C-alpha positions in Angstrom: 139.3 117.1 70.8 135.2 117.3 71.3 135.4 113.1 70.9 137.6 112.9 73.4 136.2 115.5 76.0 132.7 113.5 75.2 134.3 110.4 76.2 135.9 112.0 79.3 132.5 113.2 80.8 130.8 110.2 79.7 133.0 108.1 81.3 133.3 110.6 84.8 129.6 110.6 84.4 129.2 106.5 84.8 131.4 106.7 87.6 129.4 109.7 89.8 126.5 107.5 88.8 127.7 104.4 89.9 128.9 106.1 93.6 125.9 107.7 94.4 124.0 104.6 93.3 125.7 102.5 95.9 123.2 101.1 98.5 121.8 98.1 100.5 118.4 96.7 98.9 116.2 94.1 100.9 114.7 91.7 98.9 113.4 88.2 98.8 113.9 85.0 96.4 110.1 83.4 96.8 109.3 81.8 93.6 106.8 79.1 95.7 105.4 82.7 97.2 105.6 80.7 100.6 105.7 84.0 102.0 108.2 82.8 104.6 111.3 84.9 103.8 111.2 88.6 104.8 114.0 91.2 104.9 113.4 94.7 106.3 116.0 97.7 107.4 115.3 99.9 110.2 117.2 101.5 113.0 120.6 100.0 111.0 119.5 96.5 111.6 119.1 94.4 108.3 116.6 91.7 110.1 116.4 88.4 107.7 113.9 86.2 108.6 113.3 82.5 107.0 110.6 80.9 108.6 110.2 77.7 107.0 112.1 74.6 106.6 115.7 75.2 105.4 114.8 72.6 102.5 112.2 75.3 101.0 113.5 76.9 97.6 113.5 80.6 99.4 115.9 83.0 100.8 116.0 86.6 102.4 118.7 88.9 102.2 119.9 92.3 100.4 121.1 93.5 96.9 124.4 95.6 97.4 124.1 97.8 94.4 126.8 100.3 92.6 129.5 98.0 92.8 129.6 96.8 89.4 132.9 96.5 87.6 135.1 96.7 91.3 137.8 94.2 91.9 136.6 92.5 95.4 138.9 93.5 98.2 136.7 93.1 101.5 133.6 92.5 103.3 132.4 92.1 106.4 128.8 92.1 108.8 128.2 91.8 112.3 125.9 89.5 113.7 123.6 90.2 117.0 125.2 86.9 118.2 127.2 84.3 117.2 124.3 81.5 117.4 122.5 83.7 114.4 125.3 82.1 112.4 124.2 78.9 110.8 125.7 76.7 108.4 126.8 79.1 105.8 124.3 81.3 106.5 124.4 84.6 106.4 126.9 85.0 103.5 127.6 86.8 100.6 127.2 86.1 97.0 129.7 87.6 94.8 128.5 86.7 91.0 131.8 88.3 88.4 131.4 88.9 84.8 131.9 85.6 84.0 129.3 84.5 86.0 131.0 82.1 88.5 129.7 83.0 91.6 131.9 83.7 94.9 130.7 82.1 98.4 131.8 84.1 101.9 129.4 82.0 104.3 129.6 83.1 108.2 130.7 79.6 108.9 134.3 80.1 106.9 135.8 82.7 109.2 136.7 82.7 113.1 134.6 85.8 114.4 135.8 88.5 116.3 133.3 88.5 119.5 132.6 92.2 120.8 131.9 93.3 124.0 128.2 93.4 124.0 128.1 90.1 122.5 127.7 90.5 118.9 130.5 88.8 116.3 131.8 89.9 113.4 132.8 88.0 110.6 135.2 89.6 108.3 136.4 88.3 104.8 139.3 89.6 102.5 140.8 87.9 99.3 143.0 85.7 101.0 139.7 84.2 102.6 137.4 84.4 99.1 140.3 81.8 97.4 140.1 79.5 100.1 136.7 79.5 100.5 136.1 79.0 97.1 139.6 77.1 95.8 138.3 76.0 92.2 136.9 79.2 90.3 140.3 80.9 90.9 140.8 84.9 91.2 137.2 86.4 90.2 136.7 89.0 87.7 135.0 92.6 88.0 132.2 92.3 89.8 128.4 92.0 88.3 126.2 91.4 91.2 126.4 90.8 95.3 124.4 90.0 98.2 124.3 88.9 101.7 121.7 86.6 102.7 120.5 83.8 104.2 118.8 80.6 103.0 118.3 78.5 106.1 115.8 78.4 108.6 116.0 80.8 111.1 117.2 84.7 111.9 119.6 86.7 111.2 120.1 90.5 112.5 122.9 92.0 110.5 124.8 95.3 111.3 127.6 97.1 109.8 127.3 95.6 106.9 130.6 96.7 104.5 131.9 96.0 101.1 135.1 97.0 99.2 135.8 99.5 102.5 132.5 101.1 102.4 129.5 100.8 104.9 126.4 99.7 103.0 123.0 101.1 104.1 119.7 101.6 101.9 119.0 104.6 100.0 117.4 107.3 101.3 114.4 107.0 99.2 114.0 103.6 100.0 115.1 103.4 103.9 113.4 104.0 106.8 111.4 100.8 107.4 113.3 99.3 104.6 111.6 96.8 102.1 110.6 93.5 102.2 110.7 92.4 98.6 106.9 92.2 98.3 105.1 93.3 95.1 106.7 95.2 92.0 110.1 95.1 90.8 112.0 94.4 94.2 110.1 91.0 93.9 111.0 90.3 90.2 114.8 91.3 91.2 114.6 88.3 94.1 113.4 86.0 91.0 116.8 86.7 89.7 118.9 84.4 92.4 119.4 80.7 92.5 119.0 80.1 89.3 115.7 81.7 88.8 117.2 83.8 85.9 117.7 80.6 83.7 114.1 80.2 83.7 113.3 83.7 82.2 112.2 84.0 78.4 110.5 87.4 78.2 113.6 89.4 78.3 116.2 86.1 78.5 119.5 86.4 80.7 122.9 85.7 80.2 123.7 85.6 83.4 121.9 86.2 86.8 123.8 90.1 87.4 122.6 90.8 84.1 119.3 90.2 85.4 119.3 91.9 88.6 121.0 94.9 86.5 117.3 94.9 84.5 115.3 95.0 87.4 117.2 97.4 88.7 116.5 99.3 85.8 112.9 99.2 85.7 112.6 100.0 89.5 114.6 103.4 88.8 112.7 104.1 86.0 109.2 103.3 87.7 110.4 105.6 90.6 111.5 108.6 88.0 108.2 108.4 86.6 106.4 108.4 89.7 107.9 111.6 91.1 107.8 113.3 87.3 103.6 112.4 88.6 103.8 113.5 91.7 105.3 117.1 90.1 102.8 117.5 87.9 99.3 116.8 89.9 
């Protein structure tokens, strides 16, 4: 009986922790340290910039945290205007537990043009299967991000994933972040195959890499808060 109760409590704790952790986390992938990609969040807008040629191995975006283990149902974002959709950017990258990555690019669906001239791009499971015809149905989600990797700028609002509006956590909100020094930047290095080059530690897939740096980042913040409390 006691073991069963412990198991139930543990499962409930994990569920609540996943819900509490749901947040948008701006970051960049810039292995060449070019400084050209930036990602900031302010006043409800995720502002992404890649100020260098598309061929440069760099991107700007935001991780969507707290969704690991879920099944994909829907996603959407609104751009300031449809001209900010350049090829497949911005797009969602969804990695499942098997390591397969599913792309949902703004050029893959017809947007809804709003009264203010902005454009809303909505993706369903049917769209995901149509856009990624050779990958089959995705399994449990491992990691998700929204990003641009072409030269240009994108202003995203009303970002939703699985029916939930995504905004930064209170502790990381306000002016947002740009993936600068520290764990945010390290986490960004997991993307675009970067996780394959790491050896201390090594990772089985991108999601495991991102989860590792998310844990380090959370631990670092906890230590910082504890230090302030005792100072």
